[in-house]
C-alpha positions as CSV (number, residue, x, y, z in Angstrom):
1,M,-33.7,-10.5,33.0
2,K,-36.0,-9.1,35.7
3,Q,-36.2,-5.4,36.5
4,Y,-37.8,-3.6,39.4
5,I,-39.6,-0.5,37.9
6,N,-40.5,1.7,40.8
7,S,-40.1,1.5,44.6
8,H,-43.6,2.8,45.1
9,L,-44.9,-0.5,43.6
10,R,-43.2,-2.7,46.2
11,N,-46.6,-3.5,47.9
12,A,-48.7,-3.6,44.7
13,A,-51.3,-6.4,44.7
14,N,-53.1,-5.6,41.4
15,I,-51.9,-3.6,38.4
16,A,-53.4,-2.3,35.1
17,F,-51.9,-0.2,32.3
18,S,-53.5,2.5,30.1
19,N,-52.3,3.2,26.6
20,N,-51.1,6.7,27.7
21,G,-48.5,5.2,30.1
22,L,-50.4,5.3,33.4
23,V,-50.3,2.4,35.8
24,Y,-53.2,1.8,38.2
25,F,-52.7,-0.3,41.2
26,T,-53.9,-1.4,44.7
27,E,-51.6,-2.3,47.6
28,L,-51.6,-5.3,50.0
29,E,-54.0,-4.7,52.9
30,R,-55.4,-1.6,51.1
31,G,-57.6,-3.0,48.4
32,E,-60.2,-0.3,48.9
33,V,-57.8,2.4,47.5
34,I,-56.7,2.6,43.9
35,K,-53.7,4.7,43.0
36,K,-52.2,5.8,39.7
37,M,-48.9,7.1,38.5
38,R,-46.7,7.4,35.4
39,L,-44.8,4.3,34.4
40,N,-41.2,5.3,35.2
41,V,-38.8,5.0,38.0
42,F,-39.1,8.7,39.2
43,S,-42.9,9.0,39.4
44,K,-44.8,9.2,42.7
45,P,-48.3,7.8,43.0
46,E,-51.5,9.7,43.7
47,V,-54.9,8.4,44.9
48,F,-57.2,7.9,42.0
49,M,-60.2,6.7,44.0
50,R,-61.3,5.4,47.3
51,L,-64.0,2.8,46.8
52,P,-65.8,3.4,50.2
53,E,-66.6,6.9,49.0
54,W,-68.6,5.4,46.1
55,I,-69.8,1.9,47.2
56,S,-71.6,1.2,50.5
57,P,-70.7,-1.9,52.5
58,L,-72.8,-5.0,52.1
59,D,-73.4,-7.4,55.0
60,N,-70.5,-5.7,56.9
61,T,-68.2,-6.4,53.9
62,E,-66.2,-3.4,52.7
63,P,-65.6,-2.8,49.0
64,R,-62.3,-4.1,47.6
65,A,-60.7,-4.0,44.2
66,E,-59.5,-7.3,42.9
67,G,-59.1,-7.4,39.1
68,L,-58.1,-4.2,37.2
69,R,-58.1,-3.5,33.5
70,V,-58.2,-0.3,31.3
71,D,-60.4,-0.3,28.2
72,H,-59.7,1.2,24.9
73,Q,-61.3,4.5,26.0
74,G,-59.0,4.8,29.0
75,R,-61.7,3.9,31.5
76,L,-60.7,1.8,34.5
77,L,-62.7,-1.5,34.9
78,I,-62.8,-3.0,38.4
79,A,-63.8,-6.4,39.7
80,E,-64.9,-5.3,43.1
81,S,-64.9,-8.4,45.4
82,G,-66.3,-7.0,48.6
83,T,-69.8,-6.4,47.4
84,G,-69.6,-8.3,44.1
85,K,-69.7,-5.7,41.3
86,L,-68.2,-5.0,37.9
87,L,-67.4,-1.3,37.9
88,R,-66.2,1.2,35.3
89,I,-64.9,4.7,36.1
90,T,-63.9,7.5,33.7
91,P,-60.2,8.6,33.4
92,D,-60.9,11.8,35.3
93,G,-62.3,9.8,38.2
94,R,-65.6,11.6,38.2
95,K,-68.2,9.1,36.9
96,L,-68.6,5.6,38.3
97,E,-70.9,3.0,36.7
98,V,-72.0,-0.3,38.0
99,L,-72.0,-2.5,34.9
100,A,-73.2,-5.7,36.6
101,D,-73.9,-7.0,40.1
102,S,-76.4,-9.8,39.7
103,Y,-77.6,-12.6,37.5
104,D,-81.0,-14.1,37.2
105,G,-82.2,-12.1,40.2
106,Y,-79.3,-13.2,42.5
107,R,-76.4,-10.9,43.5
108,F,-72.9,-11.9,42.5
109,T,-70.8,-13.5,45.2
110,T,-67.1,-12.5,45.4
111,V,-65.7,-11.6,42.0
112,K,-61.9,-12.0,41.5
113,D,-60.8,-11.0,38.0
114,L,-62.0,-9.5,34.8
115,A,-61.0,-9.6,31.1
116,I,-61.9,-7.6,28.1
117,G,-63.0,-9.7,25.1
118,G,-63.8,-8.9,21.5
119,G,-66.6,-6.6,20.5
120,N,-68.5,-5.5,23.6
121,D,-67.7,-8.6,25.7
122,L,-66.5,-8.3,29.3
123,F,-65.8,-11.4,31.5
124,V,-65.8,-11.7,35.3
125,S,-64.7,-14.7,37.3
126,S,-66.6,-15.7,40.5
127,P,-64.8,-18.7,42.0
128,F,-67.2,-19.2,45.0
129,S,-70.2,-19.6,42.6
130,G,-68.1,-21.6,40.1
131,T,-69.0,-19.1,37.4
132,I,-67.5,-16.9,34.6
133,Y,-70.0,-14.2,33.7
134,R,-70.2,-12.8,30.1
135,I,-71.4,-9.2,30.1
136,R,-72.3,-6.8,27.3
137,P,-73.0,-3.5,29.0
138,Q,-74.3,-1.7,25.9
139,E,-76.9,-4.4,25.4
140,G,-77.7,-4.9,29.1
141,F,-76.8,-8.6,28.7
142,I,-75.4,-10.7,31.6
143,G,-74.9,-14.4,30.9
144,I,-72.7,-17.3,31.8
145,L,-69.8,-18.5,29.7
146,N,-69.0,-21.9,31.4
147,D,-71.3,-24.9,31.1
148,D,-69.1,-26.9,33.5
149,L,-68.3,-25.9,37.1
150,V,-65.0,-24.1,37.3
151,R,-63.7,-22.3,40.4
152,V,-61.4,-20.0,38.5
153,E,-59.7,-16.8,39.7
154,G,-57.3,-15.3,37.1
155,I,-58.7,-15.0,33.5
156,S,-57.3,-13.6,30.3
157,V,-58.6,-13.3,26.7
158,S,-56.4,-14.1,23.7
159,P,-55.4,-11.2,21.4
160,D,-57.8,-12.4,18.7
161,G,-60.7,-12.6,21.2
162,K,-61.4,-16.2,20.4
163,R,-60.3,-17.9,23.6
164,L,-60.6,-17.2,27.3
165,V,-58.0,-18.9,29.6
166,A,-58.7,-19.4,33.3
167,A,-56.5,-20.4,36.2
168,E,-58.2,-22.7,38.7
169,P,-55.7,-22.9,41.7
170,D,-57.8,-25.2,43.9
171,A,-57.8,-27.8,41.1
172,S,-54.2,-27.0,40.1
173,R,-55.0,-26.5,36.4
174,V,-55.4,-24.0,33.6
175,V,-58.5,-24.4,31.4
176,V,-59.5,-22.8,28.1
177,F,-62.9,-21.8,26.7
178,D,-63.4,-21.4,23.0
179,I,-65.6,-18.3,23.1
180,P,-68.8,-18.9,21.0
181,E,-70.3,-16.1,18.8
182,E,-73.6,-17.1,20.2
183,L,-74.4,-16.1,23.8
184,I,-74.5,-19.6,25.1
185,P,-72.4,-21.5,27.7
186,V,-69.7,-23.9,26.6
187,E,-67.5,-26.5,28.3
188,S,-63.8,-25.9,28.9
189,W,-60.8,-28.0,27.9
190,T,-57.7,-28.5,30.0
191,L,-54.5,-26.8,28.8
192,V,-52.3,-28.0,31.6
193,D,-52.9,-30.1,34.8
194,F,-50.5,-29.3,37.6
195,S,-52.4,-31.5,40.1
196,P,-49.7,-34.2,40.4
197,T,-47.3,-31.5,41.8
198,G,-49.9,-29.4,43.7
199,V,-48.8,-26.2,41.9
200,E,-51.4,-23.5,42.0
201,P,-51.6,-21.3,38.9
202,R,-52.6,-17.7,39.6
203,G,-51.9,-14.9,37.2
204,L,-52.4,-15.1,33.4
205,A,-51.4,-12.8,30.5
206,F,-51.1,-13.0,26.7
207,D,-48.5,-11.2,24.8
208,D,-49.2,-9.6,21.4
209,Q,-48.1,-12.7,19.5
210,G,-50.6,-14.9,21.4
211,L,-48.2,-16.7,23.8
212,L,-49.7,-17.3,27.2
213,Y,-47.8,-16.6,30.4
214,V,-48.9,-18.5,33.5
215,G,-47.8,-17.3,37.0
216,L,-47.4,-20.1,39.5
217,G,-47.8,-18.0,42.7
218,Q,-45.6,-19.0,45.6
219,N,-43.6,-21.3,43.3
220,K,-42.1,-18.1,41.9
221,E,-42.2,-19.3,38.3
222,V,-43.7,-18.2,35.1
223,R,-44.4,-20.8,32.4
224,V,-45.0,-19.9,28.7
225,F,-47.5,-21.8,26.5
226,D,-48.3,-21.9,22.8
227,L,-52.0,-22.6,22.6
228,E,-52.0,-23.4,18.9
229,E,-49.4,-26.1,19.5
230,G,-50.8,-27.0,22.9
231,Q,-47.4,-27.1,24.5
232,Q,-45.1,-25.3,27.0
233,T,-42.3,-23.3,25.3
234,D,-40.4,-21.7,28.2
235,I,-40.1,-21.4,32.0
236,F,-38.3,-18.8,34.0
237,D,-37.8,-17.6,37.6
238,S,-40.2,-14.7,38.4
239,G,-38.0,-13.4,41.3
240,D,-40.9,-13.5,43.8
241,D,-44.5,-14.7,44.0
242,A,-46.2,-14.6,40.6
243,D,-49.8,-13.8,41.5
244,V,-50.8,-11.1,38.9
245,L,-49.5,-10.9,35.4
246,K,-50.0,-8.1,32.8
247,H,-48.4,-7.6,29.4
248,F,-47.7,-4.1,28.2
249,E,-45.5,-2.7,25.4
250,N,-43.2,-5.8,25.0
251,Y,-42.8,-6.4,28.8
252,L,-44.4,-8.9,31.1
253,Y,-45.2,-7.3,34.5
254,V,-45.4,-9.7,37.5
255,A,-46.9,-8.6,40.8
256,G,-46.8,-10.6,44.1
257,G,-44.4,-10.8,47.0
258,K,-42.3,-7.6,47.2
259,G,-42.4,-5.3,44.2
260,V,-43.5,-5.4,40.6
261,R,-41.0,-6.9,38.3
262,R,-40.9,-6.7,34.5
263,F,-39.4,-9.1,31.9
264,P,-38.8,-8.4,28.2
265,T,-40.9,-10.6,25.9
266,E,-39.1,-9.7,22.7
């Protein structure tokens, strides 16, 4: 049963949750502004940060937040697509760090999503370059996860940190990487191939039990998969476009279309 959680989220394009009950989000057509508010029906948002105040345009391209995540220390991580950067900002909004913006001497092209892995690992998808970057900020390491060419957008890491799942809408498939302990690239394997139907997978999220939720964009569906069994276990109507998925405190949150909806997962 879907629930709309707050009217101020009716235009939300990206969302992320902190452990203290804050939701960060950007709005359609305003990807340069990140807002935050309490996660309840009565809260009103406030501006957390405006990216142009921190990041200069590059080649006439304005900064824009795509993927959003909050780490265990409450810092907001941002896949900034306009100039191609992985950013991290403190909870008080006063300190911004550029964790990565280039590899092997070349600047990132557009980055779309990010995921937090085990240990110190962060992952960023760059569909135009066909790359998923693996980053360890404390060590200053920036490498590549994928050995095969994948033009993925949405990414998510399993709760045990052992697998990264990636949505490749242009190829109508969802692929999986078994994350190696060594900092080496590996090939993906296909979890599900939607190409016979032309369905474009978009958003991805794991729940605490390790079930994978796949948002099918304009098809307005969410499908649920058990990776251990390698099979689909459920399918339900998402109420509107299913572009961005996040799991938080026993609910699946789905953004896309009009409003953020949530669905109980227990």
